[in-house]
A tleap script that builds the chain and sets N, CA, C and O, in Angstrom:
source leaprc.protein.ff14SB
mol = sequence {
  NMET THR GLU GLU GLN LEU SER LEU CYS ARG
  ALA PHE ARG VAL HIE CYS VAL ASP ALA PRO
  ASP GLY ALA LYS LEU GLY ILE ALA ARG SER
  VAL GLY SER GLY GLU LEU PRO LEU ASN GLY
  LEU ARG HIE PRO ALA ALA GLY ASP THR THR
  GLY TRP TYR ILE TRP ALA GLY PRO GLU LEU
  SER ASN ASP PRO GLU PHE PHE GLU PRO MET
  HIE VAL ARG HIE LEU SER GLU ARG CYS PRO
  GLU ILE VAL LYS PHE LEU GLY LEU PRO PRO
  GLY TRP ARG PHE LEU LYS ALA ARG GLU TYR
  GLU ASP VAL TRP TYR ASP PRO SER LEU LEU
  ASN CVAL
}
set mol.1.N position { 0.842 -1.187 0.000 }
set mol.1.CA position { 0.000 0.000 0.000 }
set mol.1.C position { 0.877 1.237 0.000 }
set mol.1.O position { 1.890 1.292 0.697 }
set mol.2.N position { 0.489 2.214 -0.773 }
set mol.2.CA position { 1.242 3.466 -0.797 }
set mol.2.C position { 0.677 4.415 0.257 }
set mol.2.O position { -0.450 4.243 0.721 }
set mol.3.N position { 1.454 5.395 0.620 }
set mol.3.CA position { 0.991 6.397 1.577 }
set mol.3.C position { -0.207 7.154 0.997 }
set mol.3.O position { -1.119 7.524 1.736 }
set mol.4.N position { -0.212 7.385 -0.300 }
set mol.4.CA position { -1.329 8.078 -0.946 }
set mol.4.C position { -2.625 7.252 -0.836 }
set mol.4.O position { -3.700 7.811 -0.622 }
set mol.5.N position { -2.518 5.929 -0.981 }
set mol.5.CA position { -3.687 5.059 -0.821 }
set mol.5.C position { -4.185 5.082 0.621 }
set mol.5.O position { -5.387 5.191 0.862 }
set mol.6.N position { -3.278 4.980 1.566 }
set mol.6.CA position { -3.648 5.023 2.982 }
set mol.6.C position { -4.298 6.351 3.351 }
set mol.6.O position { -5.282 6.381 4.090 }
set mol.7.N position { -3.753 7.440 2.841 }
set mol.7.CA position { -4.282 8.769 3.118 }
set mol.7.C position { -5.703 8.930 2.573 }
set mol.7.O position { -6.568 9.500 3.238 }
set mol.8.N position { -5.937 8.429 1.369 }
set mol.8.CA position { -7.265 8.522 0.771 }
set mol.8.C position { -8.280 7.725 1.599 }
set mol.8.O position { -9.392 8.196 1.839 }
set mol.9.N position { -7.905 6.540 2.029 }
set mol.9.CA position { -8.798 5.726 2.856 }
set mol.9.C position { -9.081 6.401 4.194 }
set mol.9.O position { -10.210 6.371 4.682 }
set mol.10.N position { -8.063 7.004 4.782 }
set mol.10.CA position { -8.269 7.741 6.040 }
set mol.10.C position { -9.244 8.897 5.829 }
set mol.10.O position { -10.093 9.157 6.681 }
set mol.11.N position { -9.127 9.583 4.710 }
set mol.11.CA position { -10.005 10.721 4.428 }
set mol.11.C position { -11.474 10.297 4.361 }
set mol.11.O position { -12.361 11.067 4.731 }
set mol.12.N position { -11.729 9.072 3.891 }
set mol.12.CA position { -13.096 8.569 3.805 }
set mol.12.C position { -13.472 7.662 4.970 }
set mol.12.O position { -14.561 7.091 5.002 }
set mol.13.N position { -12.546 7.539 5.935 }
set mol.13.CA position { -12.761 6.753 7.153 }
set mol.13.C position { -13.147 5.310 6.840 }
set mol.13.O position { -14.099 4.761 7.395 }
set mol.14.N position { -12.374 4.717 5.929 }
set mol.14.CA position { -12.592 3.312 5.581 }
set mol.14.C position { -11.307 2.532 5.772 }
set mol.14.O position { -10.209 3.085 5.707 }
set mol.15.N position { -11.461 1.241 6.009 }
set mol.15.CA position { -10.319 0.340 6.142 }
set mol.15.C position { -9.747 0.087 4.748 }
set mol.15.O position { -10.485 -0.275 3.831 }
set mol.16.N position { -8.462 0.273 4.589 }
set mol.16.CA position { -7.814 0.027 3.295 }
set mol.16.C position { -7.766 -1.470 3.009 }
set mol.16.O position { -7.537 -2.280 3.907 }
set mol.17.N position { -7.985 -1.818 1.760 }
set mol.17.CA position { -7.899 -3.200 1.304 }
set mol.17.C position { -6.879 -3.227 0.177 }
set mol.17.O position { -7.066 -2.605 -0.869 }
set mol.18.N position { -5.807 -3.954 0.409 }
set mol.18.CA position { -4.705 -4.002 -0.542 }
set mol.18.C position { -5.140 -4.574 -1.890 }
set mol.18.O position { -6.000 -5.452 -1.963 }
set mol.19.N position { -4.534 -4.063 -2.939 }
set mol.19.CA position { -4.641 -4.613 -4.289 }
set mol.19.C position { -3.211 -5.011 -4.660 }
set mol.19.O position { -2.483 -4.214 -5.253 }
set mol.20.N position { -2.801 -6.244 -4.314 }
set mol.20.CA position { -1.410 -6.656 -4.510 }
set mol.20.C position { -0.966 -6.578 -5.970 }
set mol.20.O position { -1.760 -6.791 -6.886 }
set mol.21.N position { 0.308 -6.271 -6.167 }
set mol.21.CA position { 0.869 -6.138 -7.510 }
set mol.21.C position { 0.623 -7.350 -8.392 }
set mol.21.O position { 0.425 -7.203 -9.598 }
set mol.22.N position { 0.631 -8.545 -7.815 }
set mol.22.CA position { 0.460 -9.763 -8.592 }
set mol.22.C position { -0.978 -10.149 -8.849 }
set mol.22.O position { -1.240 -11.094 -9.592 }
set mol.23.N position { -1.919 -9.432 -8.244 }
set mol.23.CA position { -3.341 -9.708 -8.467 }
set mol.23.C position { -3.799 -9.002 -9.742 }
set mol.23.O position { -3.101 -8.141 -10.277 }
set mol.24.N position { -4.975 -9.379 -10.215 }
set mol.24.CA position { -5.489 -8.820 -11.468 }
set mol.24.C position { -6.667 -7.894 -11.228 }
set mol.24.O position { -7.369 -7.986 -10.221 }
set mol.25.N position { -6.859 -7.002 -12.182 }
set mol.25.CA position { -8.033 -6.151 -12.235 }
set mol.25.C position { -8.558 -6.207 -13.656 }
set mol.25.O position { -7.856 -6.636 -14.572 }
set mol.26.N position { -9.793 -5.771 -13.834 }
set mol.26.CA position { -10.366 -5.673 -15.173 }
set mol.26.C position { -10.194 -4.257 -15.662 }
set mol.26.O position { -10.532 -3.307 -14.957 }
set mol.27.N position { -9.664 -4.103 -16.878 }
set mol.27.CA position { -9.408 -2.771 -17.399 }
set mol.27.C position { -9.865 -2.688 -18.851 }
set mol.27.O position { -9.640 -3.607 -19.638 }
set mol.28.N position { -10.500 -1.594 -19.188 }
set mol.28.CA position { -10.953 -1.377 -20.555 }
set mol.28.C position { -9.792 -0.861 -21.405 }
set mol.28.O position { -8.889 -0.190 -20.906 }
set mol.29.N position { -9.834 -1.180 -22.669 }
set mol.29.CA position { -8.781 -0.727 -23.592 }
set mol.29.C position { -8.686 0.799 -23.655 }
set mol.29.O position { -7.634 1.345 -23.988 }
set mol.30.N position { -9.783 1.479 -23.335 }
set mol.30.CA position { -9.812 2.942 -23.400 }
set mol.30.C position { -8.967 3.615 -22.318 }
set mol.30.O position { -8.618 4.787 -22.459 }
set mol.31.N position { -8.635 2.906 -21.253 }
set mol.31.CA position { -7.851 3.490 -20.159 }
set mol.31.C position { -6.428 3.753 -20.643 }
set mol.31.O position { -5.753 2.854 -21.144 }
set mol.32.N position { -5.988 4.991 -20.486 }
set mol.32.CA position { -4.665 5.390 -20.945 }
set mol.32.C position { -4.703 6.056 -22.309 }
set mol.32.O position { -3.671 6.495 -22.816 }
set mol.33.N position { -5.891 6.135 -22.910 }
set mol.33.CA position { -6.037 6.737 -24.245 }
set mol.33.C position { -6.207 8.251 -24.187 }
set mol.33.O position { -6.130 8.928 -25.212 }
set mol.34.N position { -6.440 8.781 -22.984 }
set mol.34.CA position { -6.725 10.204 -22.841 }
set mol.34.C position { -8.210 10.485 -22.705 }
set mol.34.O position { -8.601 11.602 -22.366 }
set mol.35.N position { -9.050 9.476 -22.967 }
set mol.35.CA position { -10.493 9.647 -22.825 }
set mol.35.C position { -10.841 9.822 -21.350 }
set mol.35.O position { -10.274 9.157 -20.484 }
set mol.36.N position { -11.778 10.723 -21.079 }
set mol.36.CA position { -12.217 11.010 -19.717 }
set mol.36.C position { -13.732 10.911 -19.644 }
set mol.36.O position { -14.404 11.006 -20.671 }
set mol.37.N position { -14.272 10.727 -18.473 }
set mol.37.CA position { -13.599 10.556 -17.191 }
set mol.37.C position { -13.048 9.139 -17.033 }
set mol.37.O position { -13.408 8.223 -17.772 }
set mol.38.N position { -12.165 8.991 -16.047 }
set mol.38.CA position { -11.681 7.675 -15.635 }
set mol.38.C position { -12.609 7.202 -14.531 }
set mol.38.O position { -12.922 7.956 -13.610 }
set mol.39.N position { -13.045 5.962 -14.622 }
set mol.39.CA position { -14.001 5.397 -13.682 }
set mol.39.C position { -13.468 4.101 -13.109 }
set mol.39.O position { -12.757 3.359 -13.787 }
set mol.40.N position { -13.808 3.829 -11.869 }
set mol.40.CA position { -13.457 2.549 -11.260 }
set mol.40.C position { -14.491 2.145 -10.249 }
set mol.40.O position { -15.086 2.983 -9.571 }
set mol.41.N position { -14.702 0.851 -10.153 }
set mol.41.CA position { -15.586 0.302 -9.130 }
set mol.41.C position { -14.958 -0.982 -8.614 }
set mol.41.O position { -14.248 -1.686 -9.333 }
set mol.42.N position { -15.240 -1.271 -7.339 }
set mol.42.CA position { -14.635 -2.460 -6.736 }
set mol.42.C position { -15.698 -3.392 -6.164 }
set mol.42.O position { -16.434 -3.044 -5.241 }
set mol.43.N position { -15.749 -4.588 -6.747 }
set mol.43.CA position { -16.549 -5.688 -6.219 }
set mol.43.C position { -15.679 -6.439 -5.210 }
set mol.43.O position { -14.481 -6.170 -5.117 }
set mol.44.N position { -16.255 -7.372 -4.456 }
set mol.44.CA position { -15.419 -8.221 -3.595 }
set mol.44.C position { -14.418 -9.019 -4.451 }
set mol.44.O position { -14.730 -9.438 -5.565 }
set mol.45.N position { -13.239 -9.213 -3.915 }
set mol.45.CA position { -12.202 -9.973 -4.615 }
set mol.45.C position { -12.637 -11.427 -4.752 }
set mol.45.O position { -13.362 -11.961 -3.914 }
set mol.46.N position { -12.173 -12.052 -5.833 }
set mol.46.CA position { -12.450 -13.473 -6.070 }
set mol.46.C position { -11.231 -14.086 -6.747 }
set mol.46.O position { -10.724 -13.552 -7.734 }
set mol.47.N position { -10.772 -15.196 -6.218 }
set mol.47.CA position { -9.605 -15.858 -6.816 }
set mol.47.C position { -8.388 -14.952 -6.793 }
set mol.47.O position { -8.007 -14.438 -5.741 }
set mol.48.N position { -7.780 -14.756 -7.955 }
set mol.48.CA position { -6.576 -13.924 -8.037 }
set mol.48.C position { -6.882 -12.503 -8.515 }
set mol.48.O position { -6.003 -11.816 -9.035 }
set mol.49.N position { -8.137 -12.066 -8.334 }
set mol.49.CA position { -8.514 -10.717 -8.754 }
set mol.49.C position { -8.688 -9.802 -7.540 }
set mol.49.O position { -8.860 -10.261 -6.411 }
set mol.50.N position { -8.638 -8.510 -7.805 }
set mol.50.CA position { -8.824 -7.503 -6.754 }
set mol.50.C position { -10.273 -7.079 -6.604 }
set mol.50.O position { -10.657 -6.526 -5.573 }
set mol.51.N position { -11.080 -7.335 -7.627 }
set mol.51.CA position { -12.452 -6.840 -7.659 }
set mol.51.C position { -12.577 -5.515 -8.386 }
set mol.51.O position { -13.693 -5.049 -8.614 }
set mol.52.N position { -11.461 -4.892 -8.758 }
set mol.52.CA position { -11.476 -3.603 -9.457 }
set mol.52.C position { -11.784 -3.776 -10.937 }
set mol.52.O position { -11.274 -4.675 -11.605 }
set mol.53.N position { -12.649 -2.869 -11.430 }
set mol.53.CA position { -12.945 -2.732 -12.861 }
set mol.53.C position { -12.782 -1.253 -13.188 }
set mol.53.O position { -13.373 -0.391 -12.538 }
set mol.54.N position { -11.974 -0.975 -14.200 }
set mol.54.CA position { -11.598 0.409 -14.517 }
set mol.54.C position { -11.849 0.662 -16.002 }
set mol.54.O position { -11.506 -0.166 -16.846 }
set mol.55.N position { -12.448 1.811 -16.315 }
set mol.55.CA position { -12.697 2.187 -17.704 }
set mol.55.C position { -12.614 3.694 -17.871 }
set mol.55.O position { -12.645 4.442 -16.893 }
set mol.56.N position { -12.508 4.131 -19.117 }
set mol.56.CA position { -12.482 5.557 -19.454 }
set mol.56.C position { -13.702 5.864 -20.308 }
set mol.56.O position { -14.144 5.042 -21.111 }
set mol.57.N position { -14.233 7.057 -20.121 }
set mol.57.CA position { -15.413 7.469 -20.870 }
set mol.57.C position { -16.651 7.448 -20.002 }
set mol.57.O position { -16.625 6.933 -18.884 }
set mol.58.N position { -17.737 8.007 -20.514 }
set mol.58.CA position { -18.944 8.161 -19.705 }
set mol.58.C position { -19.755 6.890 -19.510 }
set mol.58.O position { -20.552 6.813 -18.574 }
set mol.59.N position { -19.576 5.894 -20.365 }
set mol.59.CA position { -20.434 4.715 -20.324 }
set mol.59.C position { -19.682 3.433 -19.973 }
set mol.59.O position { -18.569 3.197 -20.444 }
set mol.60.N position { -20.304 2.628 -19.151 }
set mol.60.CA position { -19.820 1.289 -18.837 }
set mol.60.C position { -20.533 0.344 -19.789 }
set mol.60.O position { -21.763 0.307 -19.821 }
set mol.61.N position { -19.783 -0.411 -20.553 }
set mol.61.CA position { -20.352 -1.311 -21.554 }
set mol.61.C position { -20.690 -2.673 -20.956 }
set mol.61.O position { -20.037 -3.126 -20.016 }
set mol.62.N position { -21.707 -3.316 -21.505 }
set mol.62.CA position { -22.069 -4.686 -21.135 }
set mol.62.C position { -21.382 -5.713 -22.028 }
set mol.62.O position { -21.554 -6.916 -21.835 }
set mol.63.N position { -20.606 -5.248 -23.002 }
set mol.63.CA position { -19.896 -6.140 -23.914 }
set mol.63.C position { -18.941 -7.026 -23.116 }
set mol.63.O position { -18.126 -6.503 -22.357 }
set mol.64.N position { -19.014 -8.350 -23.264 }
set mol.64.CA position { -18.124 -9.231 -22.500 }
set mol.64.C position { -16.640 -9.043 -22.829 }
set mol.64.O position { -15.781 -9.512 -22.082 }
set mol.65.N position { -16.336 -8.376 -23.918 }
set mol.65.CA position { -14.954 -8.109 -24.306 }
set mol.65.C position { -14.475 -6.715 -23.853 }
set mol.65.O position { -13.348 -6.320 -24.152 }
set mol.66.N position { -15.328 -5.979 -23.138 }
set mol.66.CA position { -15.000 -4.608 -22.742 }
set mol.66.C position { -13.795 -4.543 -21.805 }
set mol.66.O position { -12.938 -3.672 -21.948 }
set mol.67.N position { -13.734 -5.471 -20.846 }
set mol.67.CA position { -12.627 -5.509 -19.896 }
set mol.67.C position { -11.658 -6.621 -20.258 }
set mol.67.O position { -12.050 -7.691 -20.722 }
set mol.68.N position { -10.376 -6.336 -20.030 }
set mol.68.CA position { -9.349 -7.364 -20.172 }
set mol.68.C position { -8.597 -7.438 -18.847 }
set mol.68.O position { -8.496 -6.434 -18.142 }
set mol.69.N position { -8.069 -8.610 -18.498 }
set mol.69.CA position { -7.332 -8.721 -17.236 }
set mol.69.C position { -5.951 -8.070 -17.340 }
set mol.69.O position { -5.311 -8.104 -18.391 }
set mol.70.N position { -5.513 -7.487 -16.250 }
set mol.70.CA position { -4.189 -6.881 -16.178 }
set mol.70.C position { -3.709 -6.986 -14.744 }
set mol.70.O position { -4.493 -6.814 -13.811 }
set mol.71.N position { -2.426 -7.266 -14.561 }
set mol.71.CA position { -1.865 -7.267 -13.213 }
set mol.71.C position { -1.792 -5.837 -12.687 }
set mol.71.O position { -1.504 -4.899 -13.430 }
set mol.72.N position { -2.056 -5.694 -11.410 }
set mol.72.CA position { -2.047 -4.380 -10.762 }
set mol.72.C position { -0.726 -3.656 -10.999 }
set mol.72.O position { -0.717 -2.440 -11.192 }
set mol.73.N position { 0.383 -4.380 -10.987 }
set mol.73.CA position { 1.699 -3.743 -11.130 }
set mol.73.C position { 1.836 -2.939 -12.421 }
set mol.73.O position { 2.671 -2.038 -12.485 }
set mol.74.N position { 1.045 -3.236 -13.448 }
set mol.74.CA position { 1.149 -2.536 -14.731 }
set mol.74.C position { 0.298 -1.267 -14.797 }
set mol.74.O position { 0.449 -0.472 -15.725 }
set mol.75.N position { -0.586 -1.072 -13.830 }
set mol.75.CA position { -1.457 0.103 -13.859 }
set mol.75.C position { -0.660 1.391 -13.728 }
set mol.75.O position { -1.030 2.399 -14.329 }
set mol.76.N position { 0.423 1.385 -12.960 }
set mol.76.CA position { 1.213 2.615 -12.777 }
set mol.76.C position { 1.876 3.061 -14.081 }
set mol.76.O position { 2.197 4.240 -14.231 }
set mol.77.N position { 2.082 2.150 -15.013 }
set mol.77.CA position { 2.626 2.512 -16.321 }
set mol.77.C position { 1.528 3.045 -17.245 }
set mol.77.O position { 1.748 3.990 -18.003 }
set mol.78.N position { 0.366 2.440 -17.175 }
set mol.78.CA position { -0.723 2.757 -18.104 }
set mol.78.C position { -1.563 3.947 -17.668 }
set mol.78.O position { -2.012 4.732 -18.503 }
set mol.79.N position { -1.778 4.085 -16.361 }
set mol.79.CA position { -2.648 5.150 -15.863 }
set mol.79.C position { -2.294 5.476 -14.406 }
set mol.79.O position { -3.068 5.169 -13.500 }
set mol.80.N position { -1.135 6.093 -14.178 }
set mol.80.CA position { -0.655 6.308 -12.807 }
set mol.80.C position { -1.561 7.177 -11.936 }
set mol.80.O position { -1.526 7.056 -10.711 }
set mol.81.N position { -2.362 8.037 -12.532 }
set mol.81.CA position { -3.183 8.957 -11.748 }
set mol.81.C position { -4.312 8.280 -10.975 }
set mol.81.O position { -4.944 8.916 -10.132 }
set mol.82.N position { -4.578 6.999 -11.245 }
set mol.82.CA position { -5.651 6.339 -10.499 }
set mol.82.C position { -5.154 5.287 -9.513 }
set mol.82.O position { -5.962 4.674 -8.815 }
set mol.83.N position { -3.863 5.067 -9.440 }
set mol.83.CA position { -3.301 4.082 -8.507 }
set mol.83.C position { -3.695 4.416 -7.067 }
set mol.83.O position { -3.884 3.511 -6.254 }
set mol.84.N position { -3.819 5.681 -6.750 }
set mol.84.CA position { -4.141 6.088 -5.378 }
set mol.84.C position { -5.501 5.592 -4.899 }
set mol.84.O position { -5.742 5.527 -3.694 }
set mol.85.N position { -6.391 5.241 -5.825 }
set mol.85.CA position { -7.728 4.772 -5.451 }
set mol.85.C position { -7.766 3.278 -5.111 }
set mol.85.O position { -8.752 2.806 -4.544 }
set mol.86.N position { -6.728 2.541 -5.441 }
set mol.86.CA position { -6.765 1.084 -5.340 }
set mol.86.C position { -6.863 0.534 -3.922 }
set mol.86.O position { -7.150 -0.652 -3.760 }
set mol.87.N position { -6.641 1.328 -2.908 }
set mol.87.CA position { -6.780 0.863 -1.529 }
set mol.87.C position { -8.210 0.920 -1.013 }
set mol.87.O position { -8.504 0.386 0.057 }
set mol.88.N position { -9.110 1.566 -1.767 }
set mol.88.CA position { -10.508 1.627 -1.343 }
set mol.88.C position { -11.088 0.223 -1.283 }
set mol.88.O position { -10.776 -0.602 -2.142 }
set mol.89.N position { -11.922 -0.071 -0.292 }
set mol.89.CA position { -12.460 -1.427 -0.146 }
set mol.89.C position { -13.580 -1.728 -1.144 }
set mol.89.O position { -14.081 -0.823 -1.812 }
set mol.90.N position { -13.969 -2.993 -1.243 }
set mol.90.CA position { -15.112 -3.350 -2.083 }
set mol.90.C position { -16.332 -2.512 -1.710 }
set mol.90.O position { -16.573 -2.212 -0.540 }
set mol.91.N position { -17.089 -2.146 -2.739 }
set mol.91.CA position { -18.272 -1.307 -2.536 }
set mol.91.C position { -18.009 0.154 -2.833 }
set mol.91.O position { -18.921 0.975 -2.741 }
set mol.92.N position { -16.783 0.495 -3.185 }
set mol.92.CA position { -16.442 1.885 -3.450 }
set mol.92.C position { -16.192 2.115 -4.931 }
set mol.92.O position { -15.797 1.210 -5.666 }
set mol.93.N position { -16.435 3.350 -5.347 }
set mol.93.CA position { -16.264 3.775 -6.738 }
set mol.93.C position { -15.485 5.086 -6.771 }
set mol.93.O position { -15.396 5.799 -5.771 }
set mol.94.N position { -14.924 5.387 -7.937 }
set mol.94.CA position { -14.308 6.701 -8.146 }
set mol.94.C position { -14.571 7.161 -9.572 }
set mol.94.O position { -14.851 6.359 -10.463 }
set mol.95.N position { -14.474 8.464 -9.764 }
set mol.95.CA position { -14.540 9.106 -11.066 }
set mol.95.C position { -13.503 10.216 -11.048 }
set mol.95.O position { -13.448 11.000 -10.101 }
set mol.96.N position { -12.680 10.286 -12.087 }
set mol.96.CA position { -11.635 11.314 -12.158 }
set mol.96.C position { -11.621 11.909 -13.553 }
set mol.96.O position { -11.577 11.185 -14.547 }
set mol.97.N position { -11.660 13.232 -13.620 }
set mol.97.CA position { -11.580 13.960 -14.889 }
set mol.97.C position { -10.770 15.226 -14.646 }
set mol.97.O position { -11.251 16.176 -14.028 }
set mol.98.N position { -9.549 15.228 -15.134 }
set mol.98.CA position { -8.612 16.328 -14.908 }
set mol.98.C position { -8.522 16.646 -13.414 }
set mol.98.O position { -8.077 15.795 -12.644 }
set mol.99.N position { -8.927 17.832 -12.982 }
set mol.99.CA position { -8.818 18.195 -11.568 }
set mol.99.C position { -10.008 17.720 -10.736 }
set mol.99.O position { -9.959 17.783 -9.507 }
set mol.100.N position { -11.063 17.253 -11.372 }
set mol.100.CA position { -12.264 16.805 -10.656 }
set mol.100.C position { -12.108 15.350 -10.221 }
set mol.100.O position { -11.700 14.494 -11.005 }
set mol.101.N position { -12.439 15.089 -8.960 }
set mol.101.CA position { -12.436 13.728 -8.435 }
set mol.101.C position { -13.674 13.533 -7.569 }
set mol.101.O position { -14.066 14.423 -6.814 }
set mol.102.N position { -14.273 12.374 -7.687 }
set mol.102.CA position { -15.397 12.012 -6.830 }
set mol.102.C position { -15.177 10.575 -6.379 }
set mol.102.O position { -14.767 9.725 -7.169 }
set mol.103.N position { -15.449 10.311 -5.123 }
set mol.103.CA position { -15.308 8.981 -4.531 }
set mol.103.C position { -16.567 8.752 -3.702 }
set mol.103.O position { -16.963 9.612 -2.915 }
set mol.104.N position { -17.203 7.575 -3.884 }
set mol.104.CA position { -18.418 7.303 -3.134 }
set mol.104.C position { -18.623 5.809 -2.926 }
set mol.104.O position { -18.069 4.969 -3.634 }
set mol.105.N position { -19.443 5.518 -1.922 }
set mol.105.CA position { -19.786 4.140 -1.562 }
set mol.105.C position { -21.052 3.736 -2.297 }
set mol.105.O position { -22.026 4.489 -2.331 }
set mol.106.N position { -21.036 2.545 -2.884 }
set mol.106.CA position { -22.176 2.010 -3.609 }
set mol.106.C position { -22.392 0.579 -3.123 }
set mol.106.O position { -21.749 -0.341 -3.629 }
set mol.107.N position { -23.294 0.371 -2.142 }
set mol.107.CA position { -23.463 -0.961 -1.561 }
set mol.107.C position { -23.913 -2.018 -2.570 }
set mol.107.O position { -23.731 -3.209 -2.318 }
set mol.108.N position { -24.490 -1.622 -3.697 }
set mol.108.CA position { -24.923 -2.608 -4.695 }
set mol.108.C position { -23.748 -3.381 -5.287 }
set mol.108.O position { -23.933 -4.472 -5.827 }
set mol.109.N position { -22.545 -2.827 -5.190 }
set mol.109.CA position { -21.363 -3.485 -5.729 }
set mol.109.C position { -20.987 -4.735 -4.928 }
set mol.109.O position { -20.230 -5.578 -5.408 }
set mol.110.N position { -21.509 -4.849 -3.727 }
set mol.110.CA position { -21.192 -5.995 -2.877 }
set mol.110.C position { -22.047 -7.224 -3.221 }
set mol.110.O position { -21.738 -8.338 -2.797 }
set mol.111.N position { -23.100 -7.017 -3.975 }
set mol.111.CA position { -24.014 -8.105 -4.363 }
set mol.111.C position { -23.721 -8.509 -5.802 }
set mol.111.O position { -24.418 -8.093 -6.728 }
set mol.112.N position { -22.711 -9.304 -5.977 }
set mol.112.CA position { -22.314 -9.717 -7.321 }
set mol.112.C position { -22.982 -11.026 -7.672 }
set mol.112.O position { -22.777 -11.548 -8.768 }
savepdb mol mol.pdb
quit
């Protein structure tokens, strides 16, 4: 966990949940393209995944090919500005567009 991740969790008064470098997340091909906003949501972890799904743009697609697996360690190369959100626990979401950031709890994410 980075200090930035711990600080963000403290700001929202939530327990940090690690997203280990060797674990996987789901990421859309649009992430890192410059398209905004950047979005993320976290379901409960399962197997070797973190529960994180990350995409760029206003819409989340239902296309089964929309997300591809990626190890957490590669996110800092592809989209470093969102690594700080990865300590948020399951049930949390974020949206980032330039200087605007929003973080909120969505209990529906826990019912997968």
